[in-house]
C-alpha positions in Angstrom: 13.1 18.0 -30.6 10.7 20.2 -29.3 10.2 18.8 -25.6 13.8 18.4 -23.5 15.0 15.4 -24.9 17.2 14.3 -22.1 13.7 14.5 -19.7 11.6 12.4 -22.3 14.1 10.2 -22.5 14.3 9.8 -18.6 10.6 9.4 -18.7 10.7 6.8 -20.9 13.1 4.6 -19.2 11.1 5.5 -15.9 7.8 4.0 -17.5 10.1 1.0 -18.7 10.7 -0.1 -15.3 6.3 -0.9 -15.3 5.3 -4.1 -16.1 3.0 -2.2 -19.0 -0.2 -4.7 -20.5 -2.3 -1.9 -21.3 -2.2 -2.0 -25.5 -2.5 1.7 -26.0 0.6 2.4 -23.5 2.3 -0.3 -24.8 2.1 1.2 -28.2 3.1 4.4 -27.0 6.2 3.5 -25.4 7.4 1.4 -28.3 6.7 4.1 -30.5 8.7 6.9 -28.5 11.5 4.2 -28.0 11.5 4.2 -31.7 11.7 7.8 -32.4 14.2 8.6 -29.8 16.5 6.4 -31.4 15.9 8.1 -34.7 16.5 11.4 -33.2 13.2 13.3 -34.4 10.2 13.4 -31.8 7.6 16.4 -33.0 5.8 18.2 -30.5 2.4 16.5 -31.3 4.3 13.1 -31.0 5.4 13.9 -27.2 2.0 15.5 -26.6 0.4 12.1 -27.6 2.8 10.1 -25.6 2.4 12.7 -22.6 -1.2 12.2 -22.6 -1.2 8.2 -22.8 1.6 8.3 -19.9 -0.9 10.5 -18.0 -4.1 8.4 -19.0 -2.3 4.9 -18.0 -0.6 6.0 -14.7 -3.4 8.4 -13.3 -5.4 5.5 -13.8 -2.8 3.0 -12.1 -2.3 5.6 -9.4 -6.3 5.8 -8.5 -6.2 1.9 -8.2 -3.2 2.2 -5.9 -5.0 4.8 -4.0 -8.0 2.5 -3.4 -6.3 -0.4 -2.6 -4.2 1.9 0.1 -7.6 3.2 1.6 -8.8 -0.5 2.1 -5.6 -1.8 3.7 -5.6 1.5 6.0 -9.4 0.3 6.8 -8.8 -3.0 7.4 -5.5 -2.1 9.4 -7.4 0.3 11.5 -9.9 -2.5 12.3 -7.1 -4.8 13.5 -5.3 -2.3 15.6 -9.0 -1.7 17.4 -9.0 -5.9 17.5 -5.9 -5.9 19.0 -6.8 -2.9 21.5 -9.7 -4.7 22.8 -8.3 -8.1 23.1 -5.3 -6.6 25.3 -7.5 -4.4 27.3 -9.9 -8.1 27.8 -6.7 -9.8 28.7 -5.8 -7.4 31.3 -9.2 -7.8 32.9 -8.7 -11.7 32.7 -5.5 -11.1 34.7 -6.9 -9.2 37.4 -9.7 -11.7 37.5 -7.3 -14.5 37.6 -5.4 -12.7 40.3 -8.6 -12.1 42.6 -9.7 -16.0 42.0 -6.0 -16.8 43.3 -6.3 -14.8 46.3 -9.7 -16.3 47.3 -8.1 -19.5 46.8 -5.3 -19.1 48.8 -7.3 -17.2 51.4 -9.7 -20.6 51.8 -6.3 -22.5 51.9 -5.3 -20.4 55.1 -8.6 -21.0 56.8 -8.6 -24.7 55.8 -5.1 -25.0 57.4 -6.1 -22.8 60.3 -9.3 -25.0 61.1 -7.2 -28.3 61.0 
């Protein structure tokens, strides 16, 4: 077996942890299991398998990166909304305190006028 058999076997089992639906990758995965079980994997077969692995998982990685970028953008908007609402609440609390001070002062003046 041209490639490091232990590393190749570990890669195959690592890929097994994913639910693979793409036909080419699924076929490559099954084929590599068969070859490893027989004990004979040529360099050409290893390269074919690595090509399938790289094509599939790099595509998968691009999808995940795009999703993460989308989530990061949405989180940034959510954080900005939270910041704005917190600031708006602080202003409302100050207005409430000022309003209550006016009401309390009016009550004192009314009490003194009686």
